[in-house]
PyMOL Python script that loads the backbone (N, CA, C, O; Angstrom):
from pymol import cmd

cmd.read_pdbstr("""\
ATOM      1  N   MET A   1     284.425 124.134   0.158  1.00  0.00           N
ATOM      2  CA  MET A   1     285.620 124.300  -0.067  1.00  0.00           C
ATOM      3  C   MET A   1     286.650 123.338   0.305  1.00  0.00           C
ATOM      4  O   MET A   1     287.648 123.130  -0.384  1.00  0.00           O
ATOM      5  N   ARG A   2     286.297 122.552   1.792  1.00  0.00           N
ATOM      6  CA  ARG A   2     286.875 121.948   2.346  1.00  0.00           C
ATOM      7  C   ARG A   2     287.170 120.051   1.586  1.00  0.00           C
ATOM      8  O   ARG A   2     287.977 119.161   1.852  1.00  0.00           O
ATOM      9  N   GLY A   3     286.093 120.176   0.653  1.00  0.00           N
ATOM     10  CA  GLY A   3     285.964 118.512   0.108  1.00  0.00           C
ATOM     11  C   GLY A   3     287.014 118.975  -0.969  1.00  0.00           C
ATOM     12  O   GLY A   3     288.077 118.361  -1.061  1.00  0.00           O
ATOM     13  N   LEU A   4     286.702 120.177  -1.884  1.00  0.00           N
ATOM     14  CA  LEU A   4     287.923 120.490  -2.864  1.00  0.00           C
ATOM     15  C   LEU A   4     289.552 120.452  -2.369  1.00  0.00           C
ATOM     16  O   LEU A   4     290.455 119.868  -2.968  1.00  0.00           O
ATOM     17  N   ALA A   5     289.658 121.111  -1.312  1.00  0.00           N
ATOM     18  CA  ALA A   5     290.845 120.914  -0.578  1.00  0.00           C
ATOM     19  C   ALA A   5     291.385 119.433  -0.523  1.00  0.00           C
ATOM     20  O   ALA A   5     292.584 119.177  -0.633  1.00  0.00           O
ATOM     21  N   LEU A   6     290.509 118.579  -0.364  1.00  0.00           N
ATOM     22  CA  LEU A   6     290.539 116.780   0.302  1.00  0.00           C
ATOM     23  C   LEU A   6     290.902 116.410  -1.240  1.00  0.00           C
ATOM     24  O   LEU A   6     291.959 115.855  -1.542  1.00  0.00           O
ATOM     25  N   GLY A   7     289.761 116.834  -2.314  1.00  0.00           N
ATOM     26  CA  GLY A   7     290.168 116.497  -3.413  1.00  0.00           C
ATOM     27  C   GLY A   7     291.508 116.504  -4.186  1.00  0.00           C
ATOM     28  O   GLY A   7     292.002 115.608  -4.871  1.00  0.00           O
ATOM     29  N   LEU A   8     292.068 118.004  -3.843  1.00  0.00           N
ATOM     30  CA  LEU A   8     292.965 118.776  -4.398  1.00  0.00           C
ATOM     31  C   LEU A   8     294.748 117.721  -3.967  1.00  0.00           C
ATOM     32  O   LEU A   8     295.765 117.537  -4.636  1.00  0.00           O
ATOM     33  N   VAL A   9     294.388 117.340  -2.758  1.00  0.00           N
ATOM     34  CA  VAL A   9     295.560 116.720  -1.963  1.00  0.00           C
ATOM     35  C   VAL A   9     295.785 115.289  -2.582  1.00  0.00           C
ATOM     36  O   VAL A   9     296.856 114.815  -2.961  1.00  0.00           O
ATOM     37  N   PHE A  10     294.526 114.701  -2.599  1.00  0.00           N
ATOM     38  CA  PHE A  10     294.550 113.115  -3.176  1.00  0.00           C
ATOM     39  C   PHE A  10     295.120 113.102  -4.689  1.00  0.00           C
ATOM     40  O   PHE A  10     295.993 112.281  -4.972  1.00  0.00           O
ATOM     41  N   PHE A  11     294.597 114.073  -5.742  1.00  0.00           N
ATOM     42  CA  PHE A  11     295.115 113.635  -6.732  1.00  0.00           C
ATOM     43  C   PHE A  11     295.940 114.251  -6.871  1.00  0.00           C
ATOM     44  O   PHE A  11     296.338 114.181  -8.034  1.00  0.00           O
ATOM     45  N   CYS A  12     296.652 115.080  -6.103  1.00  0.00           N
ATOM     46  CA  CYS A  12     298.010 115.574  -6.649  1.00  0.00           C
ATOM     47  C   CYS A  12     299.006 114.735  -6.048  1.00  0.00           C
ATOM     48  O   CYS A  12     300.164 114.853  -6.448  1.00  0.00           O
ATOM     49  N   LEU A  13     298.678 113.743  -4.972  1.00  0.00           N
ATOM     50  CA  LEU A  13     299.661 112.769  -4.766  1.00  0.00           C
ATOM     51  C   LEU A  13     299.578 111.354  -5.590  1.00  0.00           C
ATOM     52  O   LEU A  13     300.330 110.450  -5.226  1.00  0.00           O
ATOM     53  N   ILE A  14     298.792 111.160  -6.560  1.00  0.00           N
ATOM     54  CA  ILE A  14     298.637 110.161  -7.501  1.00  0.00           C
ATOM     55  C   ILE A  14     299.928 110.371  -8.245  1.00  0.00           C
ATOM     56  O   ILE A  14     300.532 109.304  -8.361  1.00  0.00           O
ATOM     57  N   PRO A  15     300.490 111.297  -8.735  1.00  0.00           N
ATOM     58  CA  PRO A  15     301.363 111.093  -9.616  1.00  0.00           C
ATOM     59  C   PRO A  15     302.674 110.741  -8.773  1.00  0.00           C
ATOM     60  O   PRO A  15     303.376 109.784  -9.101  1.00  0.00           O
ATOM     61  N   PHE A  16     302.912 111.376  -7.909  1.00  0.00           N
ATOM     62  CA  PHE A  16     303.940 111.231  -6.538  1.00  0.00           C
ATOM     63  C   PHE A  16     303.970 110.023  -6.555  1.00  0.00           C
ATOM     64  O   PHE A  16     305.160 109.712  -6.509  1.00  0.00           O
ATOM     65  N   ILE A  17     303.220 108.954  -6.604  1.00  0.00           N
ATOM     66  CA  ILE A  17     303.275 107.605  -6.005  1.00  0.00           C
ATOM     67  C   ILE A  17     303.635 107.084  -7.403  1.00  0.00           C
ATOM     68  O   ILE A  17     304.635 106.367  -7.431  1.00  0.00           O
ATOM     69  N   LEU A  18     303.005 107.311  -8.581  1.00  0.00           N
ATOM     70  CA  LEU A  18     303.178 106.749  -9.497  1.00  0.00           C
ATOM     71  C   LEU A  18     305.008 106.811 -10.146  1.00  0.00           C
ATOM     72  O   LEU A  18     305.392 106.116 -11.088  1.00  0.00           O
ATOM     73  N   ILE A  19     305.771 107.650  -9.490  1.00  0.00           N
ATOM     74  CA  ILE A  19     306.849 108.012  -9.827  1.00  0.00           C
ATOM     75  C   ILE A  19     307.693 107.597  -8.631  1.00  0.00           C
ATOM     76  O   ILE A  19     308.841 107.239  -8.895  1.00  0.00           O
ATOM     77  N   LYS A  20     307.376 107.589  -7.584  1.00  0.00           N
ATOM     78  CA  LYS A  20     308.363 107.031  -5.921  1.00  0.00           C
ATOM     79  C   LYS A  20     308.036 105.849  -6.173  1.00  0.00           C
ATOM     80  O   LYS A  20     308.962 105.130  -5.797  1.00  0.00           O
ATOM     81  N   GLY A  21     307.036 105.120  -6.704  1.00  0.00           N
ATOM     82  CA  GLY A  21     307.111 103.785  -6.183  1.00  0.00           C
ATOM     83  C   GLY A  21     305.707 103.453  -5.303  1.00  0.00           C
ATOM     84  O   GLY A  21     304.988 104.372  -4.911  1.00  0.00           O
ATOM     85  N   PRO A  22     305.382 101.939  -5.021  1.00  0.00           N
ATOM     86  CA  PRO A  22     304.304 101.732  -4.320  1.00  0.00           C
ATOM     87  C   PRO A  22     304.544 101.636  -2.724  1.00  0.00           C
ATOM     88  O   PRO A  22     303.857 100.845  -2.078  1.00  0.00           O
ATOM     89  N   PHE A  23     305.374 102.321  -2.179  1.00  0.00           N
ATOM     90  CA  PHE A  23     305.967 102.385  -1.021  1.00  0.00           C
ATOM     91  C   PHE A  23     304.612 103.581  -0.505  1.00  0.00           C
ATOM     92  O   PHE A  23     303.779 103.491   0.397  1.00  0.00           O
ATOM     93  N   PHE A  24     304.866 104.646  -1.515  1.00  0.00           N
ATOM     94  CA  PHE A  24     303.990 105.616  -1.197  1.00  0.00           C
ATOM     95  C   PHE A  24     302.518 105.723  -1.265  1.00  0.00           C
ATOM     96  O   PHE A  24     301.726 106.560  -0.833  1.00  0.00           O
ATOM     97  N   GLY A  25     302.354 104.360  -2.098  1.00  0.00           N
ATOM     98  CA  GLY A  25     300.703 104.303  -2.493  1.00  0.00           C
ATOM     99  C   GLY A  25     300.187 103.544  -1.030  1.00  0.00           C
ATOM    100  O   GLY A  25     299.101 103.754  -0.490  1.00  0.00           O
ATOM    101  N   ILE A  26     301.008 102.824  -0.651  1.00  0.00           N
ATOM    102  CA  ILE A  26     300.765 101.981   0.629  1.00  0.00           C
ATOM    103  C   ILE A  26     300.321 102.837   1.765  1.00  0.00           C
ATOM    104  O   ILE A  26     299.384 102.496   2.487  1.00  0.00           O
ATOM    105  N   LEU A  27     301.122 104.173   1.965  1.00  0.00           N
ATOM    106  CA  LEU A  27     300.988 104.662   2.812  1.00  0.00           C
ATOM    107  C   LEU A  27     299.921 105.772   2.558  1.00  0.00           C
ATOM    108  O   LEU A  27     299.231 106.001   3.551  1.00  0.00           O
ATOM    109  N   MET A  28     299.650 106.464   1.521  1.00  0.00           N
ATOM    110  CA  MET A  28     298.305 107.202   1.311  1.00  0.00           C
ATOM    111  C   MET A  28     297.188 105.999   1.541  1.00  0.00           C
ATOM    112  O   MET A  28     296.349 106.320   2.383  1.00  0.00           O
ATOM    113  N   TRP A  29     297.005 104.714   0.984  1.00  0.00           N
ATOM    114  CA  TRP A  29     295.982 103.637   1.462  1.00  0.00           C
ATOM    115  C   TRP A  29     295.959 103.787   3.000  1.00  0.00           C
ATOM    116  O   TRP A  29     294.851 104.052   3.467  1.00  0.00           O
ATOM    117  N   TYR A  30     296.923 103.674   3.815  1.00  0.00           N
ATOM    118  CA  TYR A  30     296.826 103.715   5.008  1.00  0.00           C
ATOM    119  C   TYR A  30     296.113 105.277   5.553  1.00  0.00           C
ATOM    120  O   TYR A  30     295.346 105.335   6.514  1.00  0.00           O
ATOM    121  N   TRP A  31     296.442 106.214   4.921  1.00  0.00           N
ATOM    122  CA  TRP A  31     296.183 107.475   5.381  1.00  0.00           C
ATOM    123  C   TRP A  31     294.571 107.573   5.353  1.00  0.00           C
ATOM    124  O   TRP A  31     293.789 108.024   6.190  1.00  0.00           O
ATOM    125  N   VAL A  32     294.343 106.942   3.992  1.00  0.00           N
ATOM    126  CA  VAL A  32     292.795 107.227   3.515  1.00  0.00           C
ATOM    127  C   VAL A  32     291.816 106.493   4.211  1.00  0.00           C
ATOM    128  O   VAL A  32     290.709 106.894   4.571  1.00  0.00           O
ATOM    129  N   SER A  33     292.451 105.090   4.408  1.00  0.00           N
ATOM    130  CA  SER A  33     291.688 104.035   5.142  1.00  0.00           C
ATOM    131  C   SER A  33     291.488 104.334   7.189  1.00  0.00           C
ATOM    132  O   SER A  33     290.448 104.195   7.831  1.00  0.00           O
ATOM    133  N   LEU A  34     292.582 104.668   7.615  1.00  0.00           N
ATOM    134  CA  LEU A  34     292.759 104.978   8.914  1.00  0.00           C
ATOM    135  C   LEU A  34     292.116 106.120   9.239  1.00  0.00           C
ATOM    136  O   LEU A  34     291.046 106.119   9.847  1.00  0.00           O
ATOM    137  N   MET A  35     292.788 107.285   8.816  1.00  0.00           N
ATOM    138  CA  MET A  35     292.376 108.705   9.028  1.00  0.00           C
ATOM    139  C   MET A  35     290.761 108.921   8.747  1.00  0.00           C
ATOM    140  O   MET A  35     290.127 109.686   9.473  1.00  0.00           O
ATOM    141  N   ASN A  36     290.170 108.263   7.738  1.00  0.00           N
ATOM    142  CA  ASN A  36     289.015 108.746   7.371  1.00  0.00           C
ATOM    143  C   ASN A  36     289.098 110.155   6.865  1.00  0.00           C
ATOM    144  O   ASN A  36     288.107 110.807   7.194  1.00  0.00           O
ATOM    145  N   PRO A  37     290.049 110.869   6.113  1.00  0.00           N
ATOM    146  CA  PRO A  37     289.784 112.255   5.978  1.00  0.00           C
ATOM    147  C   PRO A  37     288.463 112.722   5.369  1.00  0.00           C
ATOM    148  O   PRO A  37     288.009 113.818   5.696  1.00  0.00           O
ATOM    149  N   GLN A  38     287.718 111.797   4.342  1.00  0.00           N
ATOM    150  CA  GLN A  38     286.439 112.081   4.179  1.00  0.00           C
ATOM    151  C   GLN A  38     285.402 112.420   5.148  1.00  0.00           C
ATOM    152  O   GLN A  38     284.607 113.355   5.055  1.00  0.00           O
ATOM    153  N   GLU A  39     285.506 111.445   6.217  1.00  0.00           N
ATOM    154  CA  GLU A  39     284.536 111.717   7.226  1.00  0.00           C
ATOM    155  C   GLU A  39     284.892 113.274   8.203  1.00  0.00           C
ATOM    156  O   GLU A  39     284.031 114.023   8.666  1.00  0.00           O
ATOM    157  N   GLU A  40     286.367 113.438   8.315  1.00  0.00           N
ATOM    158  CA  GLU A  40     286.627 114.589   8.926  1.00  0.00           C
ATOM    159  C   GLU A  40     286.297 116.219   7.934  1.00  0.00           C
ATOM    160  O   GLU A  40     286.150 117.386   8.297  1.00  0.00           O
ATOM    161  N   VAL A  41     286.289 115.640   6.775  1.00  0.00           N
ATOM    162  CA  VAL A  41     285.502 117.071   5.927  1.00  0.00           C
ATOM    163  C   VAL A  41     284.156 117.027   6.149  1.00  0.00           C
ATOM    164  O   VAL A  41     283.527 118.058   6.389  1.00  0.00           O
ATOM    165  N   TRP A  42     283.508 115.675   6.084  1.00  0.00           N
ATOM    166  CA  TRP A  42     282.058 116.142   5.927  1.00  0.00           C
ATOM    167  C   TRP A  42     281.363 115.856   7.291  1.00  0.00           C
ATOM    168  O   TRP A  42     280.149 116.035   7.383  1.00  0.00           O
ATOM    169  N   MET A  43     282.083 115.424   8.339  1.00  0.00           N
ATOM    170  CA  MET A  43     280.897 115.450   9.333  1.00  0.00           C
ATOM    171  C   MET A  43     280.716 116.725  10.430  1.00  0.00           C
ATOM    172  O   MET A  43     280.006 116.856  11.428  1.00  0.00           O
ATOM    173  N   SER A  44     281.723 117.622   9.747  1.00  0.00           N
ATOM    174  CA  SER A  44     281.596 118.927  10.428  1.00  0.00           C
ATOM    175  C   SER A  44     280.491 119.779   9.731  1.00  0.00           C
ATOM    176  O   SER A  44     280.108 120.818  10.269  1.00  0.00           O
ATOM    177  N   PHE A  45     280.076 119.440   8.779  1.00  0.00           N
ATOM    178  CA  PHE A  45     278.772 119.952   8.300  1.00  0.00           C
ATOM    179  C   PHE A  45     277.505 119.507   8.566  1.00  0.00           C
ATOM    180  O   PHE A  45     276.474 120.172   8.459  1.00  0.00           O
ATOM    181  N   LEU A  46     277.649 117.871   9.065  1.00  0.00           N
ATOM    182  CA  LEU A  46     276.338 117.050   9.165  1.00  0.00           C
ATOM    183  C   LEU A  46     276.643 116.636  10.780  1.00  0.00           C
ATOM    184  O   LEU A  46     277.793 116.337  11.103  1.00  0.00           O
ATOM    185  N   PRO A  47     275.715 116.637  11.620  1.00  0.00           N
ATOM    186  CA  PRO A  47     275.397 116.154  13.071  1.00  0.00           C
ATOM    187  C   PRO A  47     275.926 114.343  12.786  1.00  0.00           C
ATOM    188  O   PRO A  47     275.506 113.691  11.829  1.00  0.00           O
ATOM    189  N   ARG A  48     276.776 113.860  13.704  1.00  0.00           N
ATOM    190  CA  ARG A  48     276.950 112.489  13.648  1.00  0.00           C
ATOM    191  C   ARG A  48     275.278 111.828  13.663  1.00  0.00           C
ATOM    192  O   ARG A  48     275.037 110.919  12.869  1.00  0.00           O
ATOM    193  N   CYS A  49     274.350 112.244  14.439  1.00  0.00           N
ATOM    194  CA  CYS A  49     273.330 111.286  14.584  1.00  0.00           C
ATOM    195  C   CYS A  49     272.154 111.540  13.625  1.00  0.00           C
ATOM    196  O   CYS A  49     271.071 111.008  13.871  1.00  0.00           O
ATOM    197  N   HIS A  50     272.322 112.382  12.469  1.00  0.00           N
ATOM    198  CA  HIS A  50     271.619 112.150  11.463  1.00  0.00           C
ATOM    199  C   HIS A  50     272.099 111.301  10.336  1.00  0.00           C
ATOM    200  O   HIS A  50     271.411 111.040   9.349  1.00  0.00           O
ATOM    201  N   MET A  51     273.574 110.796  10.578  1.00  0.00           N
ATOM    202  CA  MET A  51     274.127 110.046   9.922  1.00  0.00           C
ATOM    203  C   MET A  51     273.660 108.457  10.004  1.00  0.00           C
ATOM    204  O   MET A  51     273.820 107.754   9.006  1.00  0.00           O
ATOM    205  N   ARG A  52     273.282 108.095  10.794  1.00  0.00           N
ATOM    206  CA  ARG A  52     273.319 106.591  11.316  1.00  0.00           C
ATOM    207  C   ARG A  52     271.906 106.426  11.564  1.00  0.00           C
ATOM    208  O   ARG A  52     271.475 105.357  11.997  1.00  0.00           O
TER     209      ARG A  52
END
""", "prot")
cmd.dss("prot")
cmd.show_as("cartoon", "prot")
cmd.util.cbc("prot")
cmd.orient("prot")
């Protein structure tokens, strides 16, 4: 369910980036690369020791 919410947020921001300009695309790039939302979603299901 959290993965779907993350995907929904991600894909809903794409048209906003195309309309408003590249500045918001750069902000989204920083959000995905620095915050690692995919790790926040999936690490709650799998312990960190099993991933490495």
